[in-house]
GUVO-154871 format. One line per 5 residues: number of its first residue (from 1); their letters; for each residue x, y, z of C-alpha. Coordinates in nm, 2 decimals, always signed. Example, Ala and Ser with C-alpha at 12.3 -4.5 7.8 and 13.67 -1.06 7.14 Angstrom:
<nodes>
1> as> +1.23:-0.45:+0.78  +1.37:-0.11:+0.71
</nodes>
This chain:
<nodes>
1> mnaik> +10.35:+3.16:+2.43  +10.71:+3.14:+2.29  +10.82:+2.78:+2.29  +11.16:+2.84:+2.47  +10.99:+3.05:+2.74
6> nrilt> +10.73:+2.78:+2.79  +11.00:+2.52:+2.82  +11.18:+2.73:+3.08  +10.86:+2.77:+3.29  +10.75:+2.41:+3.26
11> kigly> +11.09:+2.23:+3.28  +11.26:+2.45:+3.53  +11.03:+2.72:+3.67  +11.11:+3.06:+3.81  +11.34:+3.11:+4.11
16> nqvnv> +11.44:+2.74:+4.11  +11.82:+2.69:+4.11  +11.94:+2.41:+3.89  +12.29:+2.27:+3.83  +12.40:+2.26:+3.47
21> nlptg> +12.72:+2.07:+3.35  +12.89:+2.15:+3.02  +13.16:+1.95:+2.84  +13.51:+2.11:+2.85  +13.73:+2.19:+2.55
26> ilsgy> +13.53:+2.47:+2.39  +13.68:+2.81:+2.30  +13.52:+3.06:+2.53  +13.29:+3.34:+2.39  +13.55:+3.60:+2.49
31> gqdel> +13.81:+3.40:+2.30  +13.59:+3.38:+1.99  +13.52:+3.75:+1.99  +13.89:+3.85:+2.04  +14.02:+3.60:+1.79
36> gsyls> +13.75:+3.70:+1.54  +13.82:+4.07:+1.58  +14.19:+4.01:+1.53  +14.15:+3.80:+1.21  +13.90:+4.06:+1.08
41> sqfyl> +14.14:+4.35:+1.13  +14.44:+4.16:+0.98  +14.28:+4.00:+0.68  +13.97:+4.22:+0.61  +13.72:+3.96:+0.70
46> tyhdv> +13.36:+4.07:+0.76  +13.15:+4.00:+1.07  +12.96:+3.75:+0.85  +13.29:+3.57:+0.74  +13.40:+3.51:+1.10
51> nymfk> +13.06:+3.40:+1.22  +13.03:+3.14:+0.95  +13.39:+3.02:+0.99  +13.32:+2.92:+1.36  +12.99:+2.76:+1.25
56> eigte> +13.16:+2.55:+0.99  +13.47:+2.44:+1.17  +13.33:+2.44:+1.53  +13.49:+2.59:+1.84  +13.62:+2.27:+2.00
61> aivtk> +13.99:+2.26:+2.09  +14.03:+1.93:+1.91  +13.81:+1.76:+1.65  +13.89:+1.41:+1.54  +13.64:+1.36:+1.25
66> gnycg> +13.48:+1.56:+0.97  +13.58:+1.79:+0.69  +13.77:+2.01:+0.93  +13.96:+1.80:+1.20  +14.26:+1.86:+1.41
71> tlskr> +14.33:+2.14:+1.65  +14.13:+2.46:+1.63  +14.42:+2.67:+1.50  +14.49:+2.42:+1.22  +14.12:+2.41:+1.13
76> ikryl> +14.12:+2.79:+1.11  +14.43:+2.78:+0.89  +14.27:+2.53:+0.65  +13.94:+2.71:+0.64  +14.09:+3.06:+0.56
81> fkkhn> +14.30:+2.91:+0.29  +14.02:+2.71:+0.13  +13.75:+2.98:+0.16  +13.94:+3.30:+0.13  +14.28:+3.21:-0.01
86> itlpp> +14.45:+3.34:+0.30  +14.78:+3.18:+0.42  +14.85:+3.22:+0.79  +15.23:+3.27:+0.87  +15.39:+3.02:+1.11
91> tlmgs> +15.45:+3.29:+1.37  +15.08:+3.38:+1.38  +14.99:+3.01:+1.41  +15.21:+2.97:+1.72  +15.06:+3.28:+1.89
96> mgefi> +14.71:+3.18:+1.79  +14.75:+2.83:+1.93  +14.88:+2.98:+2.26  +14.58:+3.22:+2.27  +14.33:+2.95:+2.21
101> srhid> +14.47:+2.72:+2.47  +14.45:+3.00:+2.72  +14.08:+3.07:+2.65  +13.94:+2.72:+2.64  +13.65:+2.68:+2.88
106> kdtsf> +13.75:+2.48:+3.18  +13.46:+2.56:+3.41  +13.20:+2.29:+3.36  +12.95:+2.32:+3.64  +12.71:+2.61:+3.67
111> lvdft> +12.42:+2.70:+3.91  +12.15:+2.91:+3.75  +11.79:+3.02:+3.79  +11.54:+3.23:+3.59  +11.34:+3.53:+3.71
116> dkfdw> +11.09:+3.77:+3.57  +11.16:+4.04:+3.84  +11.47:+4.25:+3.80  +11.47:+4.40:+4.15  +11.82:+4.30:+4.28
121> kdgdf> +12.08:+4.55:+4.38  +12.34:+4.69:+4.14  +12.63:+4.45:+4.15  +12.45:+4.15:+4.30  +12.51:+3.95:+3.98
126> gdsgs> +12.83:+4.07:+3.83  +12.66:+4.38:+3.69  +12.82:+4.65:+3.91  +12.80:+4.98:+3.73  +12.56:+4.85:+3.47
131> cfwgs> +12.36:+5.12:+3.29  +12.04:+4.92:+3.37  +12.08:+5.06:+3.72  +12.18:+5.40:+3.60  +12.11:+5.60:+3.29
136> yrlar> +11.90:+5.31:+3.13  +11.72:+5.21:+3.45  +11.38:+5.23:+3.27  +11.49:+4.94:+3.05  +11.43:+4.69:+3.33
141> simen> +11.07:+4.80:+3.36  +11.03:+4.78:+2.98  +11.17:+4.43:+2.97  +10.95:+4.31:+3.26  +10.64:+4.46:+3.08
146> hgcla> +10.74:+4.27:+2.76  +10.77:+3.93:+2.93  +11.15:+3.91:+2.93  +11.34:+3.68:+3.18  +11.68:+3.70:+3.33
151> irffd> +11.91:+3.40:+3.36  +12.11:+3.44:+3.68  +12.44:+3.26:+3.77  +12.53:+3.17:+4.13  +12.84:+3.04:+4.31
156> pedpd> +12.80:+2.66:+4.32  +12.98:+2.66:+4.66  +12.77:+2.95:+4.80  +12.43:+2.94:+4.63  +12.33:+3.28:+4.79
161> tglgr> +12.61:+3.46:+4.61  +12.54:+3.59:+4.26  +12.80:+3.57:+3.99  +12.64:+3.69:+3.66  +12.33:+3.75:+3.46
166> awlwf> +12.19:+3.80:+3.11  +11.86:+3.92:+2.97  +11.63:+3.70:+2.76  +11.40:+3.85:+2.50  +11.16:+3.62:+2.32
171> yddnt> +11.21:+3.71:+1.96  +10.91:+3.52:+1.80  +10.73:+3.19:+1.87  +11.04:+2.98:+1.85  +11.35:+3.18:+1.93
176> allvn> +11.50:+3.37:+2.22  +11.76:+3.64:+2.22  +12.03:+3.65:+2.50  +12.18:+4.00:+2.55  +12.38:+4.21:+2.80
181> syihs> +12.56:+3.93:+2.97  +12.77:+4.02:+3.28  +12.98:+3.82:+3.52  +13.22:+3.92:+3.80  +13.52:+3.83:+3.59
186> kedik> +13.42:+4.10:+3.35  +13.49:+3.86:+3.06  +13.22:+3.84:+2.79  +13.07:+3.50:+2.84  +12.75:+3.53:+2.64
191> ytmsr> +12.84:+3.21:+2.44  +12.89:+3.01:+2.76  +12.57:+3.15:+2.90  +12.39:+3.04:+2.58  +12.54:+2.69:+2.60
196> vliea> +12.43:+2.67:+2.97  +12.07:+2.78:+2.87  +12.05:+2.52:+2.59  +12.19:+2.24:+2.81  +11.94:+2.33:+3.08
201> lggiy> +11.66:+2.30:+2.83  +11.77:+1.95:+2.71  +12.02:+2.04:+2.44  +11.76:+2.06:+2.16  +11.85:+2.41:+2.04
206> synkv> +12.14:+2.58:+1.86  +12.28:+2.93:+1.88  +12.42:+3.20:+1.66  +12.58:+3.55:+1.72  +12.36:+3.82:+1.57
211> rvgya> +12.35:+4.20:+1.54  +12.05:+4.35:+1.72  +11.85:+4.64:+1.59  +11.65:+4.87:+1.82  +11.57:+5.24:+1.83
216> hedmy> +11.40:+5.29:+2.17  +11.57:+5.57:+2.36  +11.54:+5.39:+2.70  +11.68:+5.06:+2.58  +12.05:+4.96:+2.54
221> ingdn> +12.22:+4.65:+2.41  +12.59:+4.60:+2.48  +12.78:+4.61:+2.15  +12.45:+4.60:+1.96  +12.49:+4.22:+1.95
226> gilig> +12.35:+3.91:+2.12  +12.30:+3.54:+2.09  +12.00:+3.41:+1.90  +11.88:+3.07:+2.04  +11.64:+2.84:+1.86
231> esvdv> +11.59:+2.53:+1.64  +11.69:+2.73:+1.33  +11.90:+3.05:+1.38  +12.07:+3.09:+1.04  +12.05:+3.47:+1.04
236> dmcsl> +12.29:+3.75:+1.11  +12.05:+4.02:+1.24  +11.73:+4.06:+1.43  +11.53:+4.34:+1.59  +11.39:+4.37:+1.94
241> plddd> +11.01:+4.32:+1.96  +10.97:+4.67:+2.10  +10.79:+4.97:+1.95  +11.00:+5.28:+1.92  +10.73:+5.50:+2.08
246> ytcfd> +10.66:+5.26:+2.37  +10.63:+5.45:+2.70  +10.69:+5.31:+3.05  +10.69:+5.42:+3.41  +10.98:+5.32:+3.64
251> nyerk> +10.90:+5.01:+3.84  +11.18:+5.09:+4.08  +11.16:+5.44:+4.23  +11.49:+5.52:+4.38  +11.70:+5.84:+4.33
256> pcdyc> +12.00:+5.82:+4.10  +12.34:+5.95:+4.19  +12.40:+6.31:+4.09  +12.73:+6.22:+3.93  +12.71:+5.87:+3.77
261> gdflp> +12.33:+5.80:+3.76  +12.34:+5.47:+3.95  +12.06:+5.41:+4.20  +12.12:+5.52:+4.56  +11.98:+5.32:+4.86
266> egetg> +11.62:+5.41:+4.93  +11.57:+5.75:+5.09  +11.92:+5.88:+4.99  +12.01:+6.16:+4.75  +12.33:+6.32:+4.62
271> lcesc> +12.65:+6.12:+4.54  +12.70:+5.74:+4.57  +13.01:+5.63:+4.77  +13.23:+5.56:+4.46  +13.16:+5.91:+4.32
276> taiky> +13.23:+6.06:+4.66  +13.58:+5.90:+4.65  +13.64:+6.01:+4.29  +13.54:+6.37:+4.37  +13.78:+6.36:+4.67
281> idnas> +14.08:+6.25:+4.47  +13.99:+6.50:+4.19  +14.01:+6.78:+4.44  +14.31:+6.64:+4.64  +14.68:+6.69:+4.58
286> vnfqs> +14.77:+6.40:+4.35  +15.01:+6.17:+4.52  +15.01:+5.81:+4.65  +14.92:+5.91:+5.00  +14.61:+6.10:+4.90
291> flyal> +14.50:+5.81:+4.68  +14.55:+5.57:+4.97  +14.36:+5.80:+5.21  +14.06:+5.80:+4.97  +14.06:+5.42:+4.97
296> etttn> +14.09:+5.40:+5.35  +13.81:+5.65:+5.41  +13.55:+5.52:+5.16  +13.54:+5.14:+5.22  +13.21:+5.04:+5.07
301> fdfcq> +13.20:+5.22:+4.73  +13.17:+5.04:+4.40  +13.54:+4.95:+4.35  +13.50:+4.83:+3.99  +13.37:+5.17:+3.88
306> fadyf> +13.65:+5.34:+4.08  +13.92:+5.11:+3.92  +13.79:+5.19:+3.57  +13.81:+5.56:+3.66  +14.16:+5.51:+3.81
311> tchny> +14.30:+5.35:+3.49  +14.13:+5.59:+3.25  +14.29:+5.90:+3.42  +14.66:+5.82:+3.38  +14.67:+5.69:+3.74
316> fglap> +14.64:+6.04:+3.86  +14.99:+6.11:+3.74  +15.12:+5.82:+3.94  +15.33:+5.54:+3.79  +15.25:+5.20:+3.94
321> etwsa> +15.56:+5.03:+3.79  +15.77:+5.26:+4.01  +15.58:+5.20:+4.34  +15.80:+5.06:+4.61  +15.73:+4.72:+4.77
326> nqwkq> +15.62:+4.91:+5.08  +15.36:+5.12:+4.88  +15.22:+4.80:+4.72  +15.20:+4.64:+5.06  +15.01:+4.95:+5.19
331> lyltl> +14.77:+4.92:+4.89  +14.72:+4.55:+4.95  +14.65:+4.60:+5.32  +14.39:+4.86:+5.22  +14.23:+4.67:+4.93
336> gtgkl> +14.27:+4.30:+5.00  +14.35:+4.05:+4.73  +14.02:+4.08:+4.54  +14.03:+4.45:+4.49  +14.41:+4.45:+4.42
341> ntlis> +14.34:+4.20:+4.14  +14.06:+4.42:+4.00  +14.29:+4.72:+3.99  +14.57:+4.53:+3.81  +14.32:+4.37:+3.57
346> rmgie> +14.23:+4.72:+3.44  +14.60:+4.80:+3.35  +14.73:+4.76:+3.00  +14.96:+4.47:+2.90  +15.27:+4.68:+2.88
351> lvykl> +15.22:+4.82:+3.22  +15.15:+4.48:+3.37  +15.47:+4.35:+3.22  +15.67:+4.62:+3.39  +15.54:+4.54:+3.74
356> nhvel> +15.75:+4.35:+4.00  +15.55:+4.02:+3.97  +15.74:+3.82:+4.24  +15.70:+4.10:+4.49  +15.33:+4.15:+4.42
361> lrisd> +15.26:+3.78:+4.46  +15.46:+3.77:+4.78  +15.27:+4.07:+4.92  +14.93:+3.92:+4.82  +15.01:+3.60:+5.02
366> nsvel> +15.09:+3.41:+4.70  +14.75:+3.45:+4.55  +14.68:+3.20:+4.27  +14.41:+3.43:+4.14  +14.67:+3.70:+4.09
371> lnlfv> +14.90:+3.45:+3.92  +14.63:+3.36:+3.68  +14.55:+3.72:+3.61  +14.92:+3.79:+3.51  +14.92:+3.48:+3.29
376> nklfg> +14.60:+3.59:+3.11  +14.74:+3.94:+3.05  +15.08:+3.83:+2.90  +15.18:+3.63:+2.59  +15.48:+3.53:+2.38
381> dqlwe> +15.82:+3.62:+2.52  +15.66:+3.83:+2.79  +15.47:+3.53:+2.92  +15.77:+3.30:+2.92  +15.99:+3.56:+3.09
386> flvev> +15.72:+3.59:+3.35  +15.69:+3.21:+3.41  +16.06:+3.18:+3.45  +16.08:+3.48:+3.68  +15.79:+3.36:+3.91
391> nkvpc> +15.94:+3.01:+3.92  +16.16:+3.15:+4.20  +15.84:+3.14:+4.42  +15.84:+2.77:+4.53  +15.47:+2.75:+4.61
396> fhqel> +15.38:+2.81:+4.24  +15.60:+2.54:+4.10  +15.32:+2.30:+4.01  +15.10:+2.57:+3.85  +15.40:+2.71:+3.65
401> ifygl> +15.48:+2.37:+3.51  +15.13:+2.32:+3.39  +15.13:+2.67:+3.23  +15.46:+2.58:+3.06  +15.30:+2.26:+2.92
406> qffek> +14.99:+2.44:+2.81  +15.17:+2.72:+2.62  +15.46:+2.51:+2.50  +15.58:+2.55:+2.14  +15.90:+2.46:+1.95
411> greke> +16.19:+2.66:+2.07  +16.07:+2.68:+2.43  +16.25:+2.36:+2.55  +16.50:+2.54:+2.76  +16.24:+2.74:+2.95
416> llela> +16.02:+2.43:+3.00  +16.32:+2.25:+3.15  +16.39:+2.54:+3.38  +16.03:+2.54:+3.50  +16.04:+2.16:+3.56
421> gdtke> +16.36:+2.19:+3.76  +16.42:+1.88:+3.97  +16.07:+1.74:+3.91  +16.09:+1.36:+3.87  +15.71:+1.29:+3.86
426> lkvpd> +15.42:+1.49:+3.74  +15.05:+1.42:+3.74  +14.86:+1.54:+3.44  +14.53:+1.73:+3.50  +14.21:+1.62:+3.32
431> yysyg> +14.23:+1.91:+3.07  +14.57:+1.79:+2.95  +14.50:+1.77:+2.57  +14.50:+2.14:+2.48  +14.76:+2.32:+2.26
436> nfyea> +15.10:+2.14:+2.24  +15.05:+1.95:+2.56  +15.14:+1.61:+2.40  +15.47:+1.75:+2.26  +15.56:+1.91:+2.59
441> iafli> +15.50:+1.60:+2.81  +15.68:+1.38:+2.55  +15.98:+1.61:+2.58  +15.98:+1.60:+2.96  +15.96:+1.22:+2.95
446> tkgvy> +16.28:+1.20:+2.74  +16.44:+1.42:+3.01  +16.36:+1.19:+3.30  +16.02:+1.31:+3.42  +15.76:+1.03:+3.48
451> iqape> +15.41:+1.13:+3.38  +15.11:+1.01:+3.59  +14.78:+0.98:+3.39  +14.49:+1.20:+3.49  +14.21:+1.05:+3.69
456> rhslp> +13.95:+1.05:+3.42  +14.15:+0.97:+3.11  +14.44:+0.75:+3.00  +14.74:+0.89:+2.83  +14.77:+0.87:+2.45
461> keiqa> +14.94:+0.55:+2.32  +15.25:+0.73:+2.19  +15.30:+0.88:+2.54  +15.25:+0.54:+2.70  +15.52:+0.40:+2.47
466> lqfvy> +15.76:+0.67:+2.57  +15.69:+0.58:+2.93  +15.77:+0.22:+2.87  +16.10:+0.30:+2.69  +16.22:+0.56:+2.94
471> hndht> +16.06:+0.46:+3.27  +15.98:+0.09:+3.22  +15.60:+0.16:+3.27  +15.40:-0.14:+3.13  +15.07:+0.05:+3.11
476> ifqtt> +15.07:+0.04:+2.73  +15.04:-0.34:+2.73  +14.73:-0.33:+2.95  +14.55:-0.06:+2.74  +14.64:-0.17:+2.38
481> glpma> +14.76:-0.53:+2.37  +15.10:-0.67:+2.26  +15.07:-0.61:+1.88  +14.96:-0.25:+1.90  +15.21:-0.18:+2.18
486> yreis> +15.49:-0.31:+1.96  +15.38:-0.07:+1.69  +15.41:+0.23:+1.92  +15.73:+0.13:+2.09  +15.89:+0.06:+1.76
491> kvmkn> +15.82:+0.42:+1.65  +15.97:+0.56:+1.97  +16.28:+0.35:+1.92  +16.31:+0.47:+1.56  +16.26:+0.84:+1.64
496> tgaip> +16.47:+0.86:+1.96  +16.73:+0.58:+1.92  +16.65:+0.47:+2.28  +16.64:+0.11:+2.39  +16.38:-0.01:+2.65
501> tdyak> +16.51:-0.13:+2.98  +16.28:-0.43:+2.96  +16.39:-0.54:+2.62  +16.25:-0.89:+2.68  +15.90:-0.74:+2.70
506> flear> +15.96:-0.56:+2.37  +16.06:-0.89:+2.21  +15.75:-1.06:+2.34  +15.54:-0.78:+2.18  +15.73:-0.82:+1.85
511> dafnn> +15.66:-1.20:+1.85  +15.29:-1.13:+1.92  +15.29:-0.88:+1.63  +15.45:-1.14:+1.39  +15.20:-1.40:+1.50
516> vckpl> +14.92:-1.17:+1.40  +15.08:-1.08:+1.06  +15.19:-1.42:+0.96  +14.83:-1.57:+0.94  +14.74:-1.27:+0.72
521> cqgnt> +15.01:-1.37:+0.48  +14.83:-1.70:+0.40  +14.70:-1.68:+0.04  +14.84:-1.33:-0.02  +15.12:-1.28:-0.27
526> tlasv> +15.23:-0.93:-0.19  +15.31:-0.74:+0.13  +15.06:-0.48:+0.02  +14.78:-0.73:+0.06  +14.91:-0.81:+0.41
531> ykeyv> +14.91:-0.44:+0.49  +14.55:-0.40:+0.37  +14.43:-0.70:+0.57  +14.60:-0.57:+0.88  +14.44:-0.23:+0.85
536> ktfgn> +14.10:-0.39:+0.80  +14.15:-0.60:+1.11  +14.33:-0.37:+1.35  +14.29:-0.02:+1.22  +14.53:+0.21:+1.05
541> idkyt> +14.90:+0.16:+1.10  +15.21:+0.32:+0.95  +15.41:+0.13:+0.68  +15.73:+0.14:+0.88  +15.57:-0.09:+1.15
546> vtfdy> +15.44:-0.34:+0.89  +15.78:-0.38:+0.73  +15.98:-0.37:+1.05  +16.05:-0.74:+1.06  +16.04:-0.81:+0.69
551> gvnps> +16.32:-0.60:+0.56  +16.10:-0.46:+0.28  +16.13:-0.10:+0.16  +15.81:+0.08:+0.27  +15.80:+0.26:-0.07
556> li> +15.71:-0.08:-0.23  +15.38:-0.10:-0.04
</nodes>
């Protein structure tokens, strides 16, 4: 038996739900694919080039050690220059950093199980409209007969509600292939699913994106790619263990819809409910009222399929950006928040930018989910204009400040201050370290905002030093000690020209620093020797700090 399948069956079993926790701070699979595709199109990189770039530099938001360290955008910049002699322009670096910060995995807890029976209803696990319940319905029977498994994702707060799934083919004795991942958000999360699977099995395997070859007419692989999982997966392509002429009977005998091919409930024939709605609108006079009537009279159809049809057919000649507040309210009352979000998520970026965001948020009872949808759709000037515009809605004030911190870049100080408004105190969330978060909160501190540390982490030393200088917060003395606190506070004073309110405490730190340095001077004839001894004892330190009280030019060290 395949080693990974055997480990699944013995360690977890079938139909047993298990909780899996992942570390945060990893670029999502969707983010990897989108960023890779963009770099490929702009700089003529191959699939192989992008694949190996992420393997070499990693996908963590920040790496502190190794050949490639720093933020992910800076690691990409160094890698492309070193390996391909490609120089990324500053404007692209800013946009890339913003995109990466937006697509860092923040969900850390997952509830999953494994099954060898693929008998759930279409849509139960984020796979609404999947061809495996339509034109390729035989594929489920083929996979069952070949010993495949499905990994299924459930809502941790409601274990009976399915969220997503992916198929697992067992490629040889030691590897597995994860393909056709679906989830309700419609974002491609095959990388995250692979990490969840590896973590559930003890973290002993690695993974790699591969192209998948197959020729069977009843089988389909989304995008002809998947994730290969195993102890050694240094390949770019694999083939399904499936003979081209393999024949199979349907394990699930239900009639397909005459229009889309999806399975109907047992005993039914003809059209499914979503196709009934689509047929009605095709034959109706195209206007907002006929569209609304179709939604009101067909309440249980597959809305995701209908929304896709809606956005692919030029909105039936309608222009959503011109709809009145009353029309949007009618639509919201008919659809509810979830379906309204689905409809908007299918719209293009330019159209989403033209919508009346404040009005839509008000109509949807200030839905945070809709707010997040808008933020993930927009970027650059459009995103910042949106944040400032929606800042007029008081209930989103906290969320908007955090978005401003997350997407902050040089030149956005005015907009960030506008988002902060009269805020005097701000608690930083646990995922505070992404993008230019440090620069953003440092800027706010100098403008009078006090920053509370997150529950699970302490703030960086340079931020604690700013807090002492501007807000008389003594935390830095508790976390670093007097000599190191003196170092950081001195840098703040030099860079900002500010003087601490508690100057006596600063002088105490300076004296402690001198008491550390003076013993190191014994037997050393040059300040350079003192500097080396200090570094050996206390870690790296900038030359300015060492020479602060000695009046020696740092260039002499």
